[in-house]
N, CA, C and O atoms as a GROMACS GRO file, in nm:
protein
  404
    1MET      N    1   0.566  -3.345   1.331
    1MET     CA    2   0.477  -3.324   1.220
    1MET      C    3   0.368  -3.223   1.255
    1MET      O    4   0.331  -3.139   1.173
    2LYS      N    5   0.316  -3.232   1.378
    2LYS     CA    6   0.212  -3.139   1.420
    2LYS      C    7   0.266  -2.997   1.425
    2LYS      O    8   0.194  -2.902   1.396
    3GLN      N    9   0.393  -2.981   1.461
    3GLN     CA   10   0.454  -2.848   1.466
    3GLN      C   11   0.461  -2.787   1.327
    3GLN      O   12   0.437  -2.667   1.310
    4ALA      N   13   0.492  -2.868   1.229
    4ALA     CA   14   0.499  -2.817   1.092
    4ALA      C   15   0.363  -2.771   1.045
    4ALA      O   16   0.351  -2.667   0.980
    5ALA      N   17   0.260  -2.847   1.076
    5ALA     CA   18   0.124  -2.808   1.038
    5ALA      C   19   0.082  -2.680   1.107
    5ALA      O   20   0.020  -2.593   1.046
    6LEU      N   21   0.118  -2.667   1.234
    6LEU     CA   22   0.087  -2.545   1.308
    6LEU      C   23   0.159  -2.426   1.247
    6LEU      O   24   0.101  -2.319   1.231
    7PHE      N   25   0.286  -2.444   1.212
    7PHE     CA   26   0.364  -2.336   1.151
    7PHE      C   27   0.300  -2.290   1.020
    7PHE      O   28   0.286  -2.170   0.997
    8VAL      N   29   0.263  -2.384   0.936
    8VAL     CA   30   0.201  -2.351   0.807
    8VAL      C   31   0.070  -2.276   0.829
    8VAL      O   32   0.042  -2.177   0.760
    9THR      N   33  -0.009  -2.320   0.924
    9THR     CA   34  -0.136  -2.254   0.954
    9THR      C   35  -0.114  -2.112   1.003
    9THR      O   36  -0.180  -2.019   0.957
   10LEU      N   37  -0.020  -2.094   1.097
   10LEU     CA   38   0.009  -1.960   1.150
   10LEU      C   39   0.066  -1.869   1.041
   10LEU      O   40   0.030  -1.752   1.034
   11ALA      N   41   0.152  -1.922   0.958
   11ALA     CA   42   0.208  -1.842   0.848
   11ALA      C   43   0.099  -1.794   0.754
   11ALA      O   44   0.101  -1.680   0.710
   12ALA      N   45   0.004  -1.880   0.725
   12ALA     CA   46  -0.106  -1.841   0.637
   12ALA      C   47  -0.193  -1.734   0.700
   12ALA      O   48  -0.238  -1.642   0.632
   13VAL      N   49  -0.218  -1.746   0.829
   13VAL     CA   50  -0.301  -1.648   0.900
   13VAL      C   51  -0.234  -1.512   0.900
   13VAL      O   52  -0.298  -1.411   0.872
   14PHE      N   53  -0.105  -1.509   0.933
   14PHE     CA   54  -0.036  -1.380   0.944
   14PHE      C   55   0.001  -1.321   0.808
   14PHE      O   56   0.013  -1.199   0.797
   15ALA      N   57   0.020  -1.401   0.708
   15ALA     CA   58   0.053  -1.351   0.575
   15ALA      C   59  -0.072  -1.308   0.498
   15ALA      O   60  -0.062  -1.230   0.404
   16GLY      N   61  -0.187  -1.357   0.537
   16GLY     CA   62  -0.312  -1.328   0.467
   16GLY      C   63  -0.337  -1.181   0.443
   16GLY      O   64  -0.364  -1.142   0.330
   17PRO      N   65  -0.330  -1.095   0.547
   17PRO     CA   66  -0.356  -0.953   0.524
   17PRO      C   67  -0.259  -0.888   0.427
   17PRO      O   68  -0.300  -0.802   0.349
   18ALA      N   69  -0.132  -0.927   0.429
   18ALA     CA   70  -0.036  -0.868   0.336
   18ALA      C   71  -0.073  -0.903   0.193
   18ALA      O   72  -0.070  -0.817   0.105
   19PHE      N   73  -0.107  -1.030   0.168
   19PHE     CA   74  -0.147  -1.069   0.034
   19PHE      C   75  -0.278  -1.004  -0.005
   19PHE      O   76  -0.296  -0.964  -0.120
   20ALA      N   77  -0.369  -0.992   0.089
   20ALA     CA   78  -0.499  -0.932   0.061
   20ALA      C   79  -0.481  -0.787   0.016
   20ALA      O   80  -0.549  -0.742  -0.076
   21ASN      N   81  -0.391  -0.714   0.080
   21ASN     CA   82  -0.370  -0.575   0.043
   21ASN      C   83  -0.295  -0.562  -0.089
   21ASN      O   84  -0.321  -0.468  -0.165
   22ALA      N   85  -0.203  -0.652  -0.117
   22ALA     CA   86  -0.138  -0.653  -0.247
   22ALA      C   87  -0.242  -0.685  -0.355
   22ALA      O   88  -0.240  -0.627  -0.464
   23ASP      N   89  -0.330  -0.776  -0.324
   23ASP     CA   90  -0.438  -0.808  -0.417
   23ASP      C   91  -0.531  -0.689  -0.437
   23ASP      O   92  -0.576  -0.662  -0.548
   24LEU      N   93  -0.560  -0.617  -0.329
   24LEU     CA   94  -0.644  -0.498  -0.338
   24LEU      C   95  -0.576  -0.391  -0.424
   24LEU      O   96  -0.641  -0.326  -0.505
   25ALA      N   97  -0.446  -0.373  -0.406
   25ALA     CA   98  -0.371  -0.276  -0.487
   25ALA      C   99  -0.377  -0.313  -0.634
   25ALA      O  100  -0.389  -0.227  -0.721
   26GLN      N  101  -0.368  -0.442  -0.662
   26GLN     CA  102  -0.378  -0.489  -0.801
   26GLN      C  103  -0.519  -0.465  -0.855
   26GLN      O  104  -0.536  -0.417  -0.966
   27LYS      N  105  -0.618  -0.500  -0.774
   27LYS     CA  106  -0.758  -0.487  -0.815
   27LYS      C  107  -0.797  -0.341  -0.843
   27LYS      O  108  -0.875  -0.312  -0.934
   28LYS      N  109  -0.742  -0.250  -0.765
   28LYS     CA  110  -0.776  -0.108  -0.779
   28LYS      C  111  -0.682  -0.035  -0.875
   28LYS      O  112  -0.686   0.087  -0.884
   29ALA      N  113  -0.600  -0.110  -0.948
   29ALA     CA  114  -0.510  -0.058  -1.053
   29ALA      C  115  -0.395   0.028  -0.998
   29ALA      O  116  -0.333   0.102  -1.074
   30CYS      N  117  -0.367   0.018  -0.870
   30CYS     CA  118  -0.254   0.092  -0.812
   30CYS      C  119  -0.121   0.046  -0.873
   30CYS      O  120  -0.029   0.125  -0.892
   31MET      N  121  -0.114  -0.085  -0.903
   31MET     CA  122   0.010  -0.143  -0.953
   31MET      C  123   0.038  -0.104  -1.099
   31MET      O  124   0.143  -0.137  -1.152
   32ALA      N  125  -0.055  -0.035  -1.162
   32ALA     CA  126  -0.030   0.015  -1.297
   32ALA      C  127   0.075   0.127  -1.294
   32ALA      O  128   0.148   0.147  -1.390
   33CYS      N  129   0.080   0.199  -1.182
   33CYS     CA  130   0.173   0.312  -1.170
   33CYS      C  131   0.279   0.293  -1.061
   33CYS      O  132   0.379   0.364  -1.059
   34HIS      N  133   0.257   0.199  -0.970
   34HIS     CA  134   0.348   0.177  -0.858
   34HIS      C  135   0.395   0.032  -0.854
   34HIS      O  136   0.323  -0.058  -0.895
   35ALA      N  137   0.516   0.012  -0.804
   35ALA     CA  138   0.570  -0.122  -0.780
   35ALA      C  139   0.622  -0.124  -0.637
   35ALA      O  140   0.639  -0.019  -0.575
   36LEU      N  141   0.647  -0.241  -0.586
   36LEU     CA  142   0.696  -0.252  -0.449
   36LEU      C  143   0.833  -0.189  -0.432
   36LEU      O  144   0.856  -0.116  -0.336
   37ASP      N  145   0.924  -0.215  -0.526
   37ASP     CA  146   1.063  -0.179  -0.503
   37ASP      C  147   1.130  -0.096  -0.612
   37ASP      O  148   1.252  -0.079  -0.611
   38LYS      N  149   1.052  -0.046  -0.707
   38LYS     CA  150   1.111   0.039  -0.811
   38LYS      C  151   1.011   0.143  -0.857
   38LYS      O  152   0.890   0.122  -0.852
   39LYS      N  153   1.064   0.256  -0.903
   39LYS     CA  154   0.979   0.363  -0.953
   39LYS      C  155   0.924   0.322  -1.089
   39LYS      O  156   0.997   0.274  -1.176
   40LEU      N  157   0.796   0.342  -1.106
   40LEU     CA  158   0.734   0.327  -1.238
   40LEU      C  159   0.690   0.467  -1.279
   40LEU      O  160   0.775   0.555  -1.298
   41VAL      N  161   0.562   0.490  -1.292
   41VAL     CA  162   0.511   0.626  -1.314
   41VAL      C  163   0.519   0.702  -1.182
   41VAL      O  164   0.560   0.818  -1.177
   42GLY      N  165   0.479   0.633  -1.075
   42GLY     CA  166   0.486   0.689  -0.940
   42GLY      C  167   0.598   0.621  -0.862
   42GLY      O  168   0.663   0.530  -0.912
   43PRO      N  169   0.618   0.666  -0.740
   43PRO     CA  170   0.728   0.612  -0.658
   43PRO      C  171   0.704   0.467  -0.617
   43PRO      O  172   0.591   0.419  -0.615
   44ALA      N  173   0.813   0.399  -0.585
   44ALA     CA  174   0.805   0.263  -0.530
   44ALA      C  175   0.738   0.271  -0.394
   44ALA      O  176   0.758   0.367  -0.319
   45TYR      N  177   0.660   0.169  -0.362
   45TYR     CA  178   0.594   0.167  -0.230
   45TYR      C  179   0.695   0.169  -0.117
   45TYR      O  180   0.667   0.228  -0.013
   46LYS      N  181   0.811   0.105  -0.133
   46LYS     CA  182   0.911   0.106  -0.026
   46LYS      C  183   0.962   0.249  -0.003
   46LYS      O  184   0.996   0.285   0.110
   47ASP      N  185   0.970   0.330  -0.109
   47ASP     CA  186   1.013   0.468  -0.095
   47ASP      C  187   0.906   0.553  -0.026
   47ASP      O  188   0.938   0.642   0.053
   48VAL      N  189   0.781   0.526  -0.055
   48VAL     CA  190   0.671   0.596   0.012
   48VAL      C  191   0.674   0.562   0.161
   48VAL      O  192   0.663   0.651   0.246
   49ALA      N  193   0.689   0.434   0.192
   49ALA     CA  194   0.694   0.391   0.332
   49ALA      C  195   0.810   0.458   0.406
   49ALA      O  196   0.795   0.501   0.520
   50ALA      N  197   0.926   0.466   0.341
   50ALA     CA  198   1.043   0.528   0.404
   50ALA      C  199   1.020   0.678   0.426
   50ALA      O  200   1.058   0.731   0.530
   51LYS      N  201   0.960   0.744   0.329
   51LYS     CA  202   0.937   0.889   0.340
   51LYS      C  203   0.843   0.922   0.456
   51LYS      O  204   0.862   1.022   0.525
   52TYR      N  205   0.743   0.838   0.478
   52TYR     CA  206   0.642   0.866   0.580
   52TYR      C  207   0.667   0.793   0.712
   52TYR      O  208   0.588   0.805   0.806
   53ALA      N  209   0.776   0.718   0.721
   53ALA     CA  210   0.806   0.642   0.843
   53ALA      C  211   0.814   0.735   0.964
   53ALA      O  212   0.879   0.840   0.959
   54GLY      N  213   0.748   0.695   1.071
   54GLY     CA  214   0.753   0.770   1.194
   54GLY      C  215   0.656   0.887   1.204
   54GLY      O  216   0.646   0.949   1.310
   55GLN      N  217   0.584   0.918   1.098
   55GLN     CA  218   0.487   1.026   1.103
   55GLN      C  219   0.355   0.973   1.158
   55GLN      O  220   0.300   0.876   1.105
   56LYS      N  221   0.306   1.034   1.263
   56LYS     CA  222   0.183   0.987   1.328
   56LYS      C  223   0.063   0.985   1.234
   56LYS      O  224  -0.020   0.894   1.241
   57ASP      N  225   0.053   1.083   1.148
   57ASP     CA  226  -0.064   1.095   1.061
   57ASP      C  227  -0.040   1.037   0.922
   57ASP      O  228  -0.118   1.064   0.830
   58ALA      N  229   0.064   0.958   0.905
   58ALA     CA  230   0.100   0.907   0.773
   58ALA      C  231  -0.011   0.825   0.708
   58ALA      O  232  -0.041   0.845   0.590
   59ALA      N  233  -0.072   0.734   0.782
   59ALA     CA  234  -0.176   0.649   0.724
   59ALA      C  235  -0.295   0.731   0.676
   59ALA      O  236  -0.347   0.708   0.567
   60ALA      N  237  -0.336   0.826   0.756
   60ALA     CA  238  -0.449   0.912   0.718
   60ALA      C  239  -0.413   0.999   0.597
   60ALA      O  240  -0.494   1.017   0.507
   61LYS      N  241  -0.292   1.053   0.598
   61LYS     CA  242  -0.246   1.138   0.487
   61LYS      C  243  -0.242   1.058   0.356
   61LYS      O  244  -0.287   1.105   0.252
   62LEU      N  245  -0.187   0.937   0.364
   62LEU     CA  246  -0.179   0.855   0.243
   62LEU      C  247  -0.316   0.809   0.196
   62LEU      O  248  -0.343   0.807   0.076
   63ALA      N  249  -0.402   0.772   0.289
   63ALA     CA  250  -0.538   0.730   0.251
   63ALA      C  251  -0.609   0.843   0.177
   63ALA      O  252  -0.678   0.820   0.078
   64ASP      N  253  -0.591   0.965   0.225
   64ASP     CA  254  -0.651   1.081   0.160
   64ASP      C  255  -0.596   1.099   0.019
   64ASP      O  256  -0.672   1.125  -0.074
   65LYS      N  257  -0.464   1.084   0.003
   65LYS     CA  258  -0.402   1.099  -0.129
   65LYS      C  259  -0.446   0.987  -0.223
   65LYS      O  260  -0.462   1.009  -0.343
   66ILE      N  261  -0.466   0.867  -0.168
   66ILE     CA  262  -0.511   0.755  -0.251
   66ILE      C  263  -0.646   0.788  -0.312
   66ILE      O  264  -0.670   0.761  -0.430
   67GLN      N  265  -0.734   0.845  -0.234
   67GLN     CA  266  -0.868   0.876  -0.284
   67GLN      C  267  -0.872   1.004  -0.368
   67GLN      O  268  -0.933   1.006  -0.474
   68LYS      N  269  -0.806   1.109  -0.320
   68LYS     CA  270  -0.819   1.240  -0.384
   68LYS      C  271  -0.709   1.273  -0.484
   68LYS      O  272  -0.722   1.368  -0.561
   69GLY      N  273  -0.600   1.196  -0.484
   69GLY     CA  274  -0.488   1.225  -0.571
   69GLY      C  275  -0.398   1.329  -0.508
   69GLY      O  276  -0.421   1.372  -0.395
   70GLY      N  277  -0.297   1.370  -0.580
   70GLY     CA  278  -0.204   1.470  -0.529
   70GLY      C  279  -0.101   1.504  -0.634
   70GLY      O  280  -0.096   1.443  -0.741
   71SER      N  281  -0.019   1.605  -0.603
   71SER     CA  282   0.086   1.644  -0.697
   71SER      C  283   0.198   1.715  -0.623
   71SER      O  284   0.179   1.771  -0.515
   72GLY      N  285   0.315   1.711  -0.685
   72GLY     CA  286   0.429   1.786  -0.636
   72GLY      C  287   0.516   1.717  -0.534
   72GLY      O  288   0.630   1.759  -0.513
   73VAL      N  289   0.468   1.613  -0.468
   73VAL     CA  290   0.548   1.548  -0.364
   73VAL      C  291   0.658   1.462  -0.425
   73VAL      O  292   0.768   1.456  -0.371
   74TRP      N  293   0.629   1.396  -0.536
   74TRP     CA  294   0.723   1.301  -0.596
   74TRP      C  295   0.769   1.346  -0.735
   74TRP      O  296   0.826   1.266  -0.809
   75GLY      N  297   0.745   1.469  -0.771
   75GLY     CA  298   0.786   1.517  -0.902
   75GLY      C  299   0.670   1.577  -0.977
   75GLY      O  300   0.567   1.611  -0.920
   76ALA      N  301   0.689   1.590  -1.107
   76ALA     CA  302   0.593   1.662  -1.190
   76ALA      C  303   0.468   1.582  -1.226
   76ALA      O  304   0.365   1.641  -1.258
   77VAL      N  305   0.475   1.450  -1.221
   77VAL     CA  306   0.361   1.368  -1.261
   77VAL      C  307   0.262   1.359  -1.145
   77VAL      O  308   0.296   1.305  -1.040
   78PRO      N  309   0.140   1.411  -1.163
   78PRO     CA  310   0.041   1.405  -1.054
   78PRO      C  311  -0.019   1.266  -1.040
   78PRO      O  312  -0.026   1.189  -1.136
   79MET      N  313  -0.061   1.235  -0.918
   79MET     CA  314  -0.136   1.112  -0.894
   79MET      C  315  -0.283   1.146  -0.909
   79MET      O  316  -0.334   1.235  -0.839
   80PRO      N  317  -0.352   1.077  -0.999
   80PRO     CA  318  -0.494   1.108  -1.017
   80PRO      C  319  -0.578   1.060  -0.900
   80PRO      O  320  -0.537   0.971  -0.825
   81ALA      N  321  -0.694   1.119  -0.885
   81ALA     CA  322  -0.790   1.074  -0.784
   81ALA      C  323  -0.838   0.934  -0.819
   81ALA      O  324  -0.839   0.894  -0.936
   82ASN      N  325  -0.876   0.860  -0.717
   82ASN     CA  326  -0.926   0.723  -0.735
   82ASN      C  327  -1.065   0.710  -0.674
   82ASN      O  328  -1.079   0.656  -0.565
   83PRO      N  329  -1.167   0.760  -0.744
   83PRO     CA  330  -1.302   0.757  -0.687
   83PRO      C  331  -1.357   0.616  -0.667
   83PRO      O  332  -1.455   0.597  -0.595
   84GLY      N  333  -1.297   0.516  -0.731
   84GLY     CA  334  -1.341   0.378  -0.714
   84GLY      C  335  -1.286   0.311  -0.590
   84GLY      O  336  -1.316   0.195  -0.563
   85VAL      N  337  -1.204   0.384  -0.514
   85VAL     CA  338  -1.147   0.331  -0.390
   85VAL      C  339  -1.226   0.390  -0.274
   85VAL      O  340  -1.230   0.512  -0.257
   86SER      N  341  -1.287   0.304  -0.195
   86SER     CA  342  -1.365   0.352  -0.079
   86SER      C  343  -1.270   0.401   0.031
   86SER      O  344  -1.150   0.376   0.027
   87ALA      N  345  -1.325   0.472   0.127
   87ALA     CA  346  -1.244   0.521   0.239
   87ALA      C  347  -1.180   0.405   0.315
   87ALA      O  348  -1.064   0.414   0.354
   88ASP      N  349  -1.255   0.297   0.335
   88ASP     CA  350  -1.201   0.180   0.405
   88ASP      C  351  -1.089   0.116   0.324
   88ASP      O  352  -0.987   0.078   0.380
   89GLU      N  353  -1.107   0.103   0.193
   89GLU     CA  354  -1.004   0.046   0.108
   89GLU      C  355  -0.879   0.134   0.108
   89GLU      O  356  -0.767   0.083   0.111
   90ALA      N  357  -0.898   0.265   0.104
   90ALA     CA  358  -0.784   0.357   0.107
   90ALA      C  359  -0.706   0.342   0.237
   90ALA      O  360  -0.583   0.346   0.236
   91LYS      N  361  -0.776   0.325   0.348
   91LYS     CA  362  -0.709   0.304   0.477
   91LYS      C  363  -0.631   0.173   0.477
   91LYS      O  364  -0.518   0.167   0.528
   92GLN      N  365  -0.690   0.068   0.421
   92GLN     CA  366  -0.621  -0.061   0.412
   92GLN      C  367  -0.496  -0.050   0.327
   92GLN      O  368  -0.390  -0.100   0.364
   93LEU      N  369  -0.509   0.014   0.213
   93LEU     CA  370  -0.395   0.030   0.123
   93LEU      C  371  -0.285   0.114   0.186
   93LEU      O  372  -0.167   0.079   0.176
   94ALA      N  373  -0.322   0.222   0.251
   94ALA     CA  374  -0.222   0.309   0.315
   94ALA      C  375  -0.148   0.233   0.426
   94ALA      O  376  -0.026   0.242   0.436
   95ALA      N  377  -0.221   0.161   0.507
   95ALA     CA  378  -0.158   0.083   0.615
   95ALA      C  379  -0.063  -0.020   0.557
   95ALA      O  380   0.046  -0.041   0.610
   96TRP      N  381  -0.104  -0.085   0.450
   96TRP     CA  382  -0.019  -0.184   0.383
   96TRP      C  383   0.107  -0.121   0.328
   96TRP      O  384   0.217  -0.172   0.350
   97VAL      N  385   0.094  -0.009   0.256
   97VAL     CA  386   0.210   0.057   0.198
   97VAL      C  387   0.311   0.093   0.306
   97VAL      O  388   0.432   0.079   0.285
   98LEU      N  389   0.263   0.139   0.419
   98LEU     CA  390   0.355   0.179   0.527
   98LEU      C  391   0.431   0.062   0.588
   98LEU      O  392   0.527   0.084   0.660
   99THR      N  393   0.391  -0.061   0.561
   99THR     CA  394   0.463  -0.178   0.613
   99THR      C  395   0.572  -0.227   0.519
   99THR      O  396   0.652  -0.313   0.557
  100ILE      N  397   0.578  -0.175   0.400
  100ILE     CA  398   0.672  -0.226   0.299
  100ILE      C  399   0.813  -0.172   0.327
  100ILE      O  400   0.833  -0.052   0.348
  101LYS      N  401   0.905  -0.263   0.327
  101LYS     CA  402   1.046  -0.227   0.354
  101LYS      C  403   1.129  -0.241   0.229
  101LYS      O  404   1.250  -0.215   0.232
   0.00000   0.00000   0.00000
């Protein structure tokens, strides 16, 4: 019984950041244009993660795009700037996106 309680506690601790970043993406309206596994207005997060996999500067590049917006990488629809997302939040979101499989 103690092992089960320990497992639940550890699962909550390690899953917390993933849920927190999904919550942050929802709070900052990222999910209005993006989904985890399918294209909406913008690309699926799993496709973004795959495109940038293995690139050393991927997190910084994505954080910059989250704040400043961008165009041309995923087609004709530009990503608008997100001035309501702080630099720290953009880093958190970028790191989270890169973990999605």
